N, CA, C, O and the ligand as a Tripos MOL2 file, in Angstrom:
@<TRIPOS>MOLECULE
protein
  285   283    72     0     0
PROTEIN
NO_CHARGES

@<TRIPOS>ATOM
      1 N          -9.5620  -47.7950   -2.5180 N.3       1 MET1
      2 CA         -8.3290  -47.2810   -1.8810 C.3       1 MET1
      3 C          -7.6320  -46.3030   -2.8130 C.2       1 MET1
      4 O          -7.1880  -45.2350   -2.3920 O.2       1 MET1
      5 N          -7.5410  -46.6800   -4.0820 N.am      2 GLY2
      6 CA         -6.8920  -45.8150   -5.0550 C.3       2 GLY2
      7 C          -7.6300  -44.4990   -5.2080 C.2       2 GLY2
      8 O          -7.0240  -43.4570   -5.4540 O.2       2 GLY2
      9 N          -8.9330  -44.5580   -5.0600 N.am      3 LYS3
     10 CA         -9.7760  -43.3670   -5.1780 C.3       3 LYS3
     11 C          -9.4700  -42.3810   -4.0470 C.2       3 LYS3
     12 O          -9.4010  -41.1700   -4.2590 O.2       3 LYS3
     13 N          -9.2890  -42.9270   -2.8430 N.am      4 LEU4
     14 CA         -9.0200  -42.0990   -1.6660 C.3       4 LEU4
     15 C          -7.7160  -41.3220   -1.8500 C.2       4 LEU4
     16 O          -7.6330  -40.1320   -1.5470 O.2       4 LEU4
     17 N          -6.7070  -42.0230   -2.3520 N.am      5 ILE5
     18 CA         -5.4150  -41.3680   -2.5920 C.3       5 ILE5
     19 C          -5.5710  -40.2270   -3.6020 C.2       5 ILE5
     20 O          -4.9730  -39.1590   -3.4630 O.2       5 ILE5
     21 N          -6.3950  -40.4880   -4.6220 N.am      6 LEU6
     22 CA         -6.6310  -39.4780   -5.6450 C.3       6 LEU6
     23 C          -7.3000  -38.2440   -5.0430 C.2       6 LEU6
     24 O          -6.9540  -37.1090   -5.3720 O.2       6 LEU6
     25 N          -8.2750  -38.4900   -4.1460 N.am      7 ILE7
     26 CA         -8.9750  -37.3760   -3.4890 C.3       7 ILE7
     27 C          -7.9990  -36.5720   -2.6270 C.2       7 ILE7
     28 O          -7.9790  -35.3420   -2.6720 O.2       7 ILE7
     29 N          -7.1890  -37.2930   -1.8410 N.am      8 VAL8
     30 CA         -6.2070  -36.6340   -0.9790 C.3       8 VAL8
     31 C          -5.2270  -35.8210   -1.8190 C.2       8 VAL8
     32 O          -4.8910  -34.6890   -1.4690 O.2       8 VAL8
     33 N          -4.7760  -36.3960   -2.9130 N.am      9 LEU9
     34 CA         -3.8340  -35.6970   -3.7880 C.3       9 LEU9
     35 C          -4.4670  -34.4440   -4.3990 C.2       9 LEU9
     36 O          -3.8150  -33.4090   -4.5360 O.2       9 LEU9
     37 N          -5.7470  -34.5550   -4.7630 N.am     10 THR10
     38 CA         -6.4630  -33.4200   -5.3350 C.3      10 THR10
     39 C          -6.5490  -32.2770   -4.3280 C.2      10 THR10
     40 O          -6.3320  -31.1120   -4.6600 O.2      10 THR10
     41 N          -6.8770  -32.6480   -3.0700 N.am     11 PHE11
     42 CA         -6.9660  -31.6360   -2.0240 C.3      11 PHE11
     43 C          -5.5980  -31.0020   -1.7390 C.2      11 PHE11
     44 O          -5.4830  -29.7940   -1.5320 O.2      11 PHE11
     45 N          -4.5740  -31.8520   -1.7360 N.am     12 ALA12
     46 CA         -3.2290  -31.3510   -1.4840 C.3      12 ALA12
     47 C          -2.8110  -30.3680   -2.5750 C.2      12 ALA12
     48 O          -2.2070  -29.3300   -2.3050 O.2      12 ALA12
     49 N          -3.1460  -30.7200   -3.7970 N.am     13 LEU13
     50 CA         -2.8120  -29.8600   -4.9290 C.3      13 LEU13
     51 C          -3.5890  -28.5410   -4.8560 C.2      13 LEU13
     52 O          -3.0350  -27.4710   -5.1050 O.2      13 LEU13
     53 N          -4.8810  -28.6330   -4.5100 N.am     14 ALA14
     54 CA         -5.7180  -27.4380   -4.3960 C.3      14 ALA14
     55 C          -5.1770  -26.5180   -3.2960 C.2      14 ALA14
     56 O          -5.1170  -25.3010   -3.4670 O.2      14 ALA14
     57 N          -4.7850  -27.1170   -2.1670 N.am     15 TRP15
     58 CA         -4.2510  -26.3560   -1.0420 C.3      15 TRP15
     59 C          -2.9390  -25.6750   -1.4400 C.2      15 TRP15
     60 O          -2.6930  -24.5150   -1.1110 O.2      15 TRP15
     61 N          -2.1120  -26.4320   -2.1530 N.am     16 TRP16
     62 CA         -0.8130  -25.9020   -2.5930 C.3      16 TRP16
     63 C          -1.0180  -24.7220   -3.5520 C.2      16 TRP16
     64 O          -0.3360  -23.7020   -3.4510 O.2      16 TRP16
     65 N          -1.9540  -24.8760   -4.4710 N.am     17 LEU17
     66 CA         -2.2320  -23.8080   -5.4310 C.3      17 LEU17
     67 C          -2.7890  -22.5690   -4.7360 C.2      17 LEU17
     68 O          -2.4630  -21.4350   -5.0900 O.2      17 LEU17
     69 N          -3.6390  -22.8150   -3.7330 N.am     18 LEU18
     70 CA         -4.2210  -21.7050   -2.9790 C.3      18 LEU18
     71 C          -3.1420  -20.9190   -2.2410 C.2      18 LEU18
     72 O          -3.1430  -19.6880   -2.2460 O.2      18 LEU18
     73 N          -2.2210  -21.6470   -1.6060 N.am     19 ARG19
     74 CA         -1.1210  -21.0050   -0.8900 C.3      19 ARG19
     75 C          -0.2570  -20.1870   -1.8520 C.2      19 ARG19
     76 O           0.1580  -19.0670   -1.5530 O.2      19 ARG19
     77 N          -0.0020  -20.7880   -3.0150 N.am     20 LYS20
     78 CA          0.8170  -20.1230   -4.0270 C.3      20 LYS20
     79 C           0.1230  -18.8460   -4.5130 C.2      20 LYS20
     80 O           0.7550  -17.8130   -4.7310 O.2      20 LYS20
     81 N          -1.1830  -18.9540   -4.6720 N.am     21 TYR21
     82 CA         -1.9890  -17.8230   -5.1320 C.3      21 TYR21
     83 C          -1.9870  -16.6990   -4.0920 C.2      21 TYR21
     84 O          -1.8150  -15.5270   -4.4250 O.2      21 TYR21
     85 N          -2.1840  -17.0830   -2.8270 N.am     22 GLN22
     86 CA         -2.1830  -16.0850   -1.7620 C.3      22 GLN22
     87 C          -0.8330  -15.3870   -1.6470 C.2      22 GLN22
     88 O          -0.7560  -14.1820   -1.4120 O.2      22 GLN22
     89 N           0.2220  -16.1690   -1.8180 N.am     23 ARG23
     90 CA          1.5650  -15.5900   -1.7390 C.3      23 ARG23
     91 C           1.7970  -14.5890   -2.8800 C.2      23 ARG23
     92 O           2.4250  -13.5470   -2.6890 O.2      23 ARG23
     93 N           1.2820  -14.9230   -4.0650 N.am     24 SER24
     94 CA          1.4430  -14.0250   -5.2060 C.3      24 SER24
     95 C           0.6300  -12.7500   -5.0010 C.2      24 SER24
     96 O           1.0010  -11.6830   -5.4890 O.2      24 SER24
     97 N          -0.4830  -12.8710   -4.2760 N.am     25 LEU25
     98 CA         -1.3000  -11.6940   -3.9820 C.3      25 LEU25
     99 C          -0.5750  -10.7390   -3.0450 C.2      25 LEU25
    100 O          -0.5400   -9.5310   -3.2810 O.2      25 LEU25
    101 N           0.0050  -11.2880   -1.9800 N.am     26 THR26
    102 CA          0.6990  -10.4320   -1.0190 C.3      26 THR26
    103 C           1.9400   -9.8120   -1.6520 C.2      26 THR26
    104 O           2.3360   -8.7000   -1.3020 O.2      26 THR26
    105 N           2.5530  -10.5400   -2.5880 N.am     27 ARG27
    106 CA          3.7270   -9.9950   -3.2580 C.3      27 ARG27
    107 C           3.3100   -8.8240   -4.1550 C.2      27 ARG27
    108 O           4.0460   -7.8480   -4.3000 O.2      27 ARG27
    109 N           2.1250   -8.9360   -4.7500 N.am     28 ASP28
    110 CA          1.6330   -7.8600   -5.6070 C.3      28 ASP28
    111 C           1.2670   -6.6200   -4.8140 C.2      28 ASP28
    112 O           1.3370   -5.4990   -5.3170 O.2      28 ASP28
    113 N           0.8740   -6.8390   -3.5590 N.am     29 GLU29
    114 CA          0.4490   -5.7110   -2.7390 C.3      29 GLU29
    115 C           1.6090   -4.8180   -2.3230 C.2      29 GLU29
    116 O           1.4430   -3.6090   -2.1600 O.2      29 GLU29
    117 N           2.7710   -5.4110   -2.1530 N.am     30 ALA30
    118 CA          3.9180   -4.6670   -1.6400 C.3      30 ALA30
    119 C           4.2280   -3.3750   -2.4060 C.2      30 ALA30
    120 O           4.4130   -2.3340   -1.7750 O.2      30 ALA30
    121 N           4.2920   -3.4060   -3.7310 N.am     31 PRO31
    122 CA          4.6250   -2.1590   -4.4320 C.3      31 PRO31
    123 C           3.6040   -1.0540   -4.2060 C.2      31 PRO31
    124 O           3.9400    0.1300   -4.2480 O.2      31 PRO31
    125 N           2.3420   -1.4480   -3.9620 N.am     32 HIS32
    126 CA          1.3130   -0.4390   -3.7290 C.3      32 HIS32
    127 C           1.5170    0.2480   -2.3880 C.2      32 HIS32
    128 O           1.2590    1.4420   -2.2370 O.2      32 HIS32
    129 N           1.9910   -0.5390   -1.4080 N.am     33 ALA33
    130 CA          2.1700    0.0000   -0.0600 C.3      33 ALA33
    131 C           3.3270    0.9930   -0.0290 C.2      33 ALA33
    132 O           3.3730    1.8880    0.8150 O.2      33 ALA33
    133 N           4.2450    0.8210   -0.9480 N.am     34 VAL34
    134 CA          5.4290    1.6630   -0.9740 C.3      34 VAL34
    135 C           5.1160    3.0710   -1.4870 C.2      34 VAL34
    136 O           4.0300    3.5880   -1.2230 O.2      34 VAL34
    137 N           6.0300    3.6930   -2.2040 N.am     35 PRO35
    138 CA          6.1200    5.1370   -2.0980 C.3      35 PRO35
    139 C           4.9170    5.9340   -2.5520 C.2      35 PRO35
    140 O           4.5550    5.9500   -3.7290 O.2      35 PRO35
    141 N           4.3310    6.5720   -1.6160 N.am     36 GLU36
    142 CA          3.3570    7.5930   -1.9150 C.3      36 GLU36
    143 C           4.1950    8.8440   -2.1200 C.2      36 GLU36
    144 O           5.2810    8.9620   -1.5520 O.2      36 GLU36
    145 N           3.7200    9.7490   -2.8990 N.am     37 ASP37
    146 CA          4.4500   10.9930   -3.1360 C.3      37 ASP37
    147 C           4.6710   11.7520   -1.8310 C.2      37 ASP37
    148 O           3.7360   11.9910   -1.0680 O.2      37 ASP37
    149 N           5.9020   12.1190   -1.5970 N.am     38 MET38
    150 CA          6.2050   12.9130   -0.4200 C.3      38 MET38
    151 C           6.3240   14.3770   -0.8420 C.2      38 MET38
    152 O           6.9460   14.7080   -1.8520 O.2      38 MET38
    153 N           5.7180   15.2260   -0.0470 N.am     39 VAL39
    154 CA          5.8180   16.6570   -0.3400 C.3      39 VAL39
    155 C           6.4180   17.3670    0.8720 C.2      39 VAL39
    156 O           6.5160   16.7900    1.9540 O.2      39 VAL39
    157 N           6.8150   18.6140    0.6810 N.am     40 ARG40
    158 CA          7.5100   19.3420    1.7200 C.3      40 ARG40
    159 C           6.6720   20.5550    2.1030 C.2      40 ARG40
    160 O           6.2100   21.3040    1.2420 O.2      40 ARG40
    161 N           6.4850   20.7360    3.3980 N.am     41 CYS41
    162 CA          5.7490   21.9010    3.8820 C.3      41 CYS41
    163 C           6.5370   23.1550    3.5200 C.2      41 CYS41
    164 O           7.7250   23.2630    3.8240 O.2      41 CYS41
    165 N           5.8770   24.0810    2.8820 N.am     42 ASP42
    166 CA          6.5530   25.2930    2.4360 C.3      42 ASP42
    167 C           6.8890   26.2160    3.5970 C.2      42 ASP42
    168 O           7.6930   27.1370    3.4480 O.2      42 ASP42
    169 N           6.2880   25.9780    4.7360 N.am     43 HIS43
    170 CA          6.5390   26.8370    5.8990 C.3      43 HIS43
    171 C           7.6440   26.2930    6.7970 C.2      43 HIS43
    172 O           8.5970   27.0090    7.1070 O.2      43 HIS43
    173 N           7.5270   25.0390    7.2160 N.am     44 CYS44
    174 CA          8.4970   24.4990    8.1810 C.3      44 CYS44
    175 C           9.4200   23.4470    7.5630 C.2      44 CYS44
    176 O          10.3740   23.0170    8.2120 O.2      44 CYS44
    177 N           9.1570   23.0240    6.3230 N.am     45 GLY45
    178 CA         10.0540   22.0920    5.6520 C.3      45 GLY45
    179 C           9.8050   20.6370    5.9960 C.2      45 GLY45
    180 O          10.5710   19.7640    5.5900 O.2      45 GLY45
    181 N           8.7440   20.3670    6.7410 N.am     46 LEU46
    182 CA          8.4190   18.9910    7.1040 C.3      46 LEU46
    183 C           7.9970   18.1950    5.8720 C.2      46 LEU46
    184 O           7.2460   18.6830    5.0280 O.2      46 LEU46
    185 N           8.4910   16.9680    5.7840 N.am     47 HIS47
    186 CA          8.0770   16.0930    4.6910 C.3      47 HIS47
    187 C           6.8940   15.2450    5.1280 C.2      47 HIS47
    188 O           6.8910   14.6980    6.2310 O.2      47 HIS47
    189 N           5.9030   15.1350    4.2770 N.am     48 LEU48
    190 CA          4.7150   14.3390    4.5910 C.3      48 LEU48
    191 C           4.1030   13.8110    3.3060 C.2      48 LEU48
    192 O           4.3470   14.3430    2.2230 O.2      48 LEU48
    193 N           3.2920   12.7410    3.4390 N.am     49 PRO49
    194 CA          2.6470   12.2080    2.2360 C.3      49 PRO49
    195 C           1.7110   13.2410    1.6230 C.2      49 PRO49
    196 O           1.0540   14.0020    2.3330 O.2      49 PRO49
    197 N           1.6610   13.2540    0.3150 N.am     50 ARG50
    198 CA          0.8430   14.2310   -0.4070 C.3      50 ARG50
    199 C          -0.6200   14.2000    0.0610 C.2      50 ARG50
    200 O          -1.2720   15.2390    0.1660 O.2      50 ARG50
    201 N          -1.1220   12.9880    0.3390 N.am     51 SER51
    202 CA         -2.5300   12.8570    0.7240 C.3      51 SER51
    203 C          -2.8350   13.4950    2.0730 C.2      51 SER51
    204 O          -3.9860   13.8170    2.3670 O.2      51 SER51
    205 N          -1.7790   13.6820    2.9120 N.am     52 GLU52
    206 CA         -2.0030   14.2710    4.2320 C.3      52 GLU52
    207 C          -1.6750   15.7510    4.2550 C.2      52 GLU52
    208 O          -1.7880   16.3970    5.2970 O.2      52 GLU52
    209 N          -1.2740   16.2870    3.1280 N.am     53 SER53
    210 CA         -0.8610   17.6850    3.1180 C.3      53 SER53
    211 C          -2.0130   18.6040    2.7210 C.2      53 SER53
    212 O          -2.9930   18.1670    2.1170 O.2      53 SER53
    213 N          -1.8820   19.8670    3.0670 N.am     54 ARG54
    214 CA         -2.8220   20.8900    2.6130 C.3      54 ARG54
    215 C          -2.1820   21.5500    1.4040 C.2      54 ARG54
    216 O          -0.9950   21.8770    1.4280 O.2      54 ARG54
    217 N          -2.9430   21.7420    0.3730 N.am     55 VAL55
    218 CA         -2.4030   22.3020   -0.8590 C.3      55 VAL55
    219 C          -2.9350   23.7000   -1.0760 C.2      55 VAL55
    220 O          -4.1280   23.9620   -0.9210 O.2      55 VAL55
    221 N          -2.0280   24.5960   -1.4380 N.am     56 SER56
    222 CA         -2.4230   25.9480   -1.8000 C.3      56 SER56
    223 C          -1.6540   26.3260   -3.0620 C.2      56 SER56
    224 O          -0.4520   26.5860   -3.0190 O.2      56 SER56
    225 N          -2.3620   26.3510   -4.1740 N.am     57 GLY57
    226 CA         -1.7010   26.5990   -5.4470 C.3      57 GLY57
    227 C          -0.7470   25.4750   -5.7490 C.2      57 GLY57
    228 O          -1.1610   24.3190   -5.8370 O.2      57 GLY57
    229 N           0.5420   25.7920   -5.9140 N.am     58 ASP58
    230 CA          1.5230   24.7420   -6.1650 C.3      58 ASP58
    231 C           2.3590   24.4770   -4.9300 C.2      58 ASP58
    232 O           3.4130   23.8460   -5.0150 O.2      58 ASP58
    233 N           1.8950   24.9570   -3.7750 N.am     59 LYS59
    234 CA          2.6370   24.7610   -2.5340 C.3      59 LYS59
    235 C           1.9010   23.8170   -1.5940 C.2      59 LYS59
    236 O           0.6730   23.7260   -1.6000 O.2      59 LYS59
    237 N           2.7050   23.1110   -0.7770 N.am     60 PHE60
    238 CA          2.1430   22.1470    0.1570 C.3      60 PHE60
    239 C           2.4590   22.5600    1.5790 C.2      60 PHE60
    240 O           3.5120   23.1380    1.8510 O.2      60 PHE60
    241 N           1.5420   22.2610    2.4840 N.am     61 PHE61
    242 CA          1.7380   22.5830    3.8870 C.3      61 PHE61
    243 C           1.3750   21.3910    4.7530 C.2      61 PHE61
    244 O           0.5360   20.5700    4.3810 O.2      61 PHE61
    245 N           2.0270   21.3020    5.9330 N.am     62 CYS62
    246 CA          1.8220   20.1450    6.7860 C.3      62 CYS62
    247 C           0.5440   20.2590    7.5910 C.2      62 CYS62
    248 O           0.0180   19.2500    8.0600 O.2      62 CYS62
    249 N           0.0380   21.4590    7.7590 N.am     63 SER63
    250 CA         -1.1610   21.6440    8.5720 C.3      63 SER63
    251 C          -1.9410   22.8580    8.0770 C.2      63 SER63
    252 O          -1.4370   23.7010    7.3350 O.2      63 SER63
    253 N          -3.1790   22.9060    8.5200 N.am     64 GLU64
    254 CA         -4.0510   24.0400    8.2080 C.3      64 GLU64
    255 C          -3.4020   25.3300    8.6990 C.2      64 GLU64
    256 O          -3.4580   26.3690    8.0410 O.2      64 GLU64
    257 N          -2.7830   25.2320    9.8740 N.am     65 GLU65
    258 CA         -2.1530   26.3730   10.5160 C.3      65 GLU65
    259 C          -1.0530   26.9780    9.6360 C.2      65 GLU65
    260 O          -1.0210   28.1890    9.4180 O.2      65 GLU65
    261 N          -0.1730   26.1460    9.1450 N.am     66 HIS66
    262 CA          0.9320   26.6360    8.3200 C.3      66 HIS66
    263 C           0.4490   27.1810    6.9850 C.2      66 HIS66
    264 O           1.0460   28.1000    6.4240 O.2      66 HIS66
    265 N          -0.6410   26.6040    6.4830 N.am     67 LEU67
    266 CA         -1.2280   27.1010    5.2550 C.3      67 LEU67
    267 C          -1.7050   28.5410    5.4650 C.2      67 LEU67
    268 O          -1.4940   29.4090    4.6180 O.2      67 LEU67
    269 N          -2.3520   28.7740    6.6080 N.am     68 HIS68
    270 CA         -2.8670   30.1170    6.9000 C.3      68 HIS68
    271 C          -1.7320   31.0920    7.1810 C.2      68 HIS68
    272 O          -1.8190   32.2640    6.8150 O.2      68 HIS68
    273 N          -0.6630   30.6180    7.8310 N.am     69 LEU69
    274 CA          0.4880   31.4830    8.1260 C.3      69 LEU69
    275 C           1.1170   32.0150    6.8420 C.2      69 LEU69
    276 O           1.7050   33.0960    6.8180 O.2      69 LEU69
    277 N           0.9780   31.2300    5.7760 N.am     70 HIS70
    278 CA          1.5510   31.6540    4.5040 C.3      70 HIS70
    279 C           0.5680   32.4640    3.6670 C.2      70 HIS70
    280 O           0.8730   32.8840    2.5510 O.2      70 HIS70
    281 N          -0.5800   32.6650    4.2150 N.am     71 GLY71
    282 CA         -1.5960   33.4410    3.4900 C.3      71 GLY71
    283 C          -2.1940   32.6190    2.4010 C.2      71 GLY71
    284 O          -3.0680   33.0950    1.6780 O.2      71 GLY71
    285 ZN          4.6250   23.0560    8.3640 Zn       72 ZN72
@<TRIPOS>BOND
     1     1     2 1
     2     2     3 1
     3     3     4 2
     4     3     5 am
     5     5     6 1
     6     6     7 1
     7     7     8 2
     8     7     9 am
     9     9    10 1
    10    10    11 1
    11    11    12 2
    12    11    13 am
    13    13    14 1
    14    14    15 1
    15    15    16 2
    16    15    17 am
    17    17    18 1
    18    18    19 1
    19    19    20 2
    20    19    21 am
    21    21    22 1
    22    22    23 1
    23    23    24 2
    24    23    25 am
    25    25    26 1
    26    26    27 1
    27    27    28 2
    28    27    29 am
    29    29    30 1
    30    30    31 1
    31    31    32 2
    32    31    33 am
    33    33    34 1
    34    34    35 1
    35    35    36 2
    36    35    37 am
    37    37    38 1
    38    38    39 1
    39    39    40 2
    40    39    41 am
    41    41    42 1
    42    42    43 1
    43    43    44 2
    44    43    45 am
    45    45    46 1
    46    46    47 1
    47    47    48 2
    48    47    49 am
    49    49    50 1
    50    50    51 1
    51    51    52 2
    52    51    53 am
    53    53    54 1
    54    54    55 1
    55    55    56 2
    56    55    57 am
    57    57    58 1
    58    58    59 1
    59    59    60 2
    60    59    61 am
    61    61    62 1
    62    62    63 1
    63    63    64 2
    64    63    65 am
    65    65    66 1
    66    66    67 1
    67    67    68 2
    68    67    69 am
    69    69    70 1
    70    70    71 1
    71    71    72 2
    72    71    73 am
    73    73    74 1
    74    74    75 1
    75    75    76 2
    76    75    77 am
    77    77    78 1
    78    78    79 1
    79    79    80 2
    80    79    81 am
    81    81    82 1
    82    82    83 1
    83    83    84 2
    84    83    85 am
    85    85    86 1
    86    86    87 1
    87    87    88 2
    88    87    89 am
    89    89    90 1
    90    90    91 1
    91    91    92 2
    92    91    93 am
    93    93    94 1
    94    94    95 1
    95    95    96 2
    96    95    97 am
    97    97    98 1
    98    98    99 1
    99    99   100 2
   100    99   101 am
   101   101   102 1
   102   102   103 1
   103   103   104 2
   104   103   105 am
   105   105   106 1
   106   106   107 1
   107   107   108 2
   108   107   109 am
   109   109   110 1
   110   110   111 1
   111   111   112 2
   112   111   113 am
   113   113   114 1
   114   114   115 1
   115   115   116 2
   116   115   117 am
   117   117   118 1
   118   118   119 1
   119   119   120 2
   120   119   121 am
   121   121   122 1
   122   122   123 1
   123   123   124 2
   124   123   125 am
   125   125   126 1
   126   126   127 1
   127   127   128 2
   128   127   129 am
   129   129   130 1
   130   130   131 1
   131   131   132 2
   132   131   133 am
   133   133   134 1
   134   134   135 1
   135   135   136 2
   136   135   137 am
   137   137   138 1
   138   138   139 1
   139   139   140 2
   140   139   141 am
   141   141   142 1
   142   142   143 1
   143   143   144 2
   144   143   145 am
   145   145   146 1
   146   146   147 1
   147   147   148 2
   148   147   149 am
   149   149   150 1
   150   150   151 1
   151   151   152 2
   152   151   153 am
   153   153   154 1
   154   154   155 1
   155   155   156 2
   156   155   157 am
   157   157   158 1
   158   158   159 1
   159   159   160 2
   160   159   161 am
   161   161   162 1
   162   162   163 1
   163   163   164 2
   164   163   165 am
   165   165   166 1
   166   166   167 1
   167   167   168 2
   168   167   169 am
   169   169   170 1
   170   170   171 1
   171   171   172 2
   172   171   173 am
   173   173   174 1
   174   174   175 1
   175   175   176 2
   176   175   177 am
   177   177   178 1
   178   178   179 1
   179   179   180 2
   180   179   181 am
   181   181   182 1
   182   182   183 1
   183   183   184 2
   184   183   185 am
   185   185   186 1
   186   186   187 1
   187   187   188 2
   188   187   189 am
   189   189   190 1
   190   190   191 1
   191   191   192 2
   192   191   193 am
   193   193   194 1
   194   194   195 1
   195   195   196 2
   196   195   197 am
   197   197   198 1
   198   198   199 1
   199   199   200 2
   200   199   201 am
   201   201   202 1
   202   202   203 1
   203   203   204 2
   204   203   205 am
   205   205   206 1
   206   206   207 1
   207   207   208 2
   208   207   209 am
   209   209   210 1
   210   210   211 1
   211   211   212 2
   212   211   213 am
   213   213   214 1
   214   214   215 1
   215   215   216 2
   216   215   217 am
   217   217   218 1
   218   218   219 1
   219   219   220 2
   220   219   221 am
   221   221   222 1
   222   222   223 1
   223   223   224 2
   224   223   225 am
   225   225   226 1
   226   226   227 1
   227   227   228 2
   228   227   229 am
   229   229   230 1
   230   230   231 1
   231   231   232 2
   232   231   233 am
   233   233   234 1
   234   234   235 1
   235   235   236 2
   236   235   237 am
   237   237   238 1
   238   238   239 1
   239   239   240 2
   240   239   241 am
   241   241   242 1
   242   242   243 1
   243   243   244 2
   244   243   245 am
   245   245   246 1
   246   246   247 1
   247   247   248 2
   248   247   249 am
   249   249   250 1
   250   250   251 1
   251   251   252 2
   252   251   253 am
   253   253   254 1
   254   254   255 1
   255   255   256 2
   256   255   257 am
   257   257   258 1
   258   258   259 1
   259   259   260 2
   260   259   261 am
   261   261   262 1
   262   262   263 1
   263   263   264 2
   264   263   265 am
   265   265   266 1
   266   266   267 1
   267   267   268 2
   268   267   269 am
   269   269   270 1
   270   270   271 1
   271   271   272 2
   272   271   273 am
   273   273   274 1
   274   274   275 1
   275   275   276 2
   276   275   277 am
   277   277   278 1
   278   278   279 1
   279   279   280 2
   280   279   281 am
   281   281   282 1
   282   282   283 1
   283   283   284 2
@<TRIPOS>SUBSTRUCTURE
     1 MET1         2 RESIDUE 1 A MET
     2 GLY2         6 RESIDUE 1 A GLY
     3 LYS3        10 RESIDUE 1 A LYS
     4 LEU4        14 RESIDUE 1 A LEU
     5 ILE5        18 RESIDUE 1 A ILE
     6 LEU6        22 RESIDUE 1 A LEU
     7 ILE7        26 RESIDUE 1 A ILE
     8 VAL8        30 RESIDUE 1 A VAL
     9 LEU9        34 RESIDUE 1 A LEU
    10 THR10       38 RESIDUE 1 A THR
    11 PHE11       42 RESIDUE 1 A PHE
    12 ALA12       46 RESIDUE 1 A ALA
    13 LEU13       50 RESIDUE 1 A LEU
    14 ALA14       54 RESIDUE 1 A ALA
    15 TRP15       58 RESIDUE 1 A TRP
    16 TRP16       62 RESIDUE 1 A TRP
    17 LEU17       66 RESIDUE 1 A LEU
    18 LEU18       70 RESIDUE 1 A LEU
    19 ARG19       74 RESIDUE 1 A ARG
    20 LYS20       78 RESIDUE 1 A LYS
    21 TYR21       82 RESIDUE 1 A TYR
    22 GLN22       86 RESIDUE 1 A GLN
    23 ARG23       90 RESIDUE 1 A ARG
    24 SER24       94 RESIDUE 1 A SER
    25 LEU25       98 RESIDUE 1 A LEU
    26 THR26      102 RESIDUE 1 A THR
    27 ARG27      106 RESIDUE 1 A ARG
    28 ASP28      110 RESIDUE 1 A ASP
    29 GLU29      114 RESIDUE 1 A GLU
    30 ALA30      118 RESIDUE 1 A ALA
    31 PRO31      122 RESIDUE 1 A PRO
    32 HIS32      126 RESIDUE 1 A HIS
    33 ALA33      130 RESIDUE 1 A ALA
    34 VAL34      134 RESIDUE 1 A VAL
    35 PRO35      138 RESIDUE 1 A PRO
    36 GLU36      142 RESIDUE 1 A GLU
    37 ASP37      146 RESIDUE 1 A ASP
    38 MET38      150 RESIDUE 1 A MET
    39 VAL39      154 RESIDUE 1 A VAL
    40 ARG40      158 RESIDUE 1 A ARG
    41 CYS41      162 RESIDUE 1 A CYS
    42 ASP42      166 RESIDUE 1 A ASP
    43 HIS43      170 RESIDUE 1 A HIS
    44 CYS44      174 RESIDUE 1 A CYS
    45 GLY45      178 RESIDUE 1 A GLY
    46 LEU46      182 RESIDUE 1 A LEU
    47 HIS47      186 RESIDUE 1 A HIS
    48 LEU48      190 RESIDUE 1 A LEU
    49 PRO49      194 RESIDUE 1 A PRO
    50 ARG50      198 RESIDUE 1 A ARG
    51 SER51      202 RESIDUE 1 A SER
    52 GLU52      206 RESIDUE 1 A GLU
    53 SER53      210 RESIDUE 1 A SER
    54 ARG54      214 RESIDUE 1 A ARG
    55 VAL55      218 RESIDUE 1 A VAL
    56 SER56      222 RESIDUE 1 A SER
    57 GLY57      226 RESIDUE 1 A GLY
    58 ASP58      230 RESIDUE 1 A ASP
    59 LYS59      234 RESIDUE 1 A LYS
    60 PHE60      238 RESIDUE 1 A PHE
    61 PHE61      242 RESIDUE 1 A PHE
    62 CYS62      246 RESIDUE 1 A CYS
    63 SER63      250 RESIDUE 1 A SER
    64 GLU64      254 RESIDUE 1 A GLU
    65 GLU65      258 RESIDUE 1 A GLU
    66 HIS66      262 RESIDUE 1 A HIS
    67 LEU67      266 RESIDUE 1 A LEU
    68 HIS68      270 RESIDUE 1 A HIS
    69 LEU69      274 RESIDUE 1 A LEU
    70 HIS70      278 RESIDUE 1 A HIS
    71 GLY71      282 RESIDUE 1 A GLY
    72 ZN72       285 GROUP 0 **** ****
């Protein structure tokens, strides 16, 4: 009987640690999800994430079209 309680307690502890671990993982993810560099289209002034922008020299554009409009 005492053994069974020990097993149950071990599982409860393992489950608790797992939950705590998962929670710490999701908390760590939050800062990564946050600010990506925002850049401004040099043609229309639209703000967009750097990864979605077209770059020409030191200028950023929101679309291929605006990049071409600026030469
Ligand atoms: Zn634009």
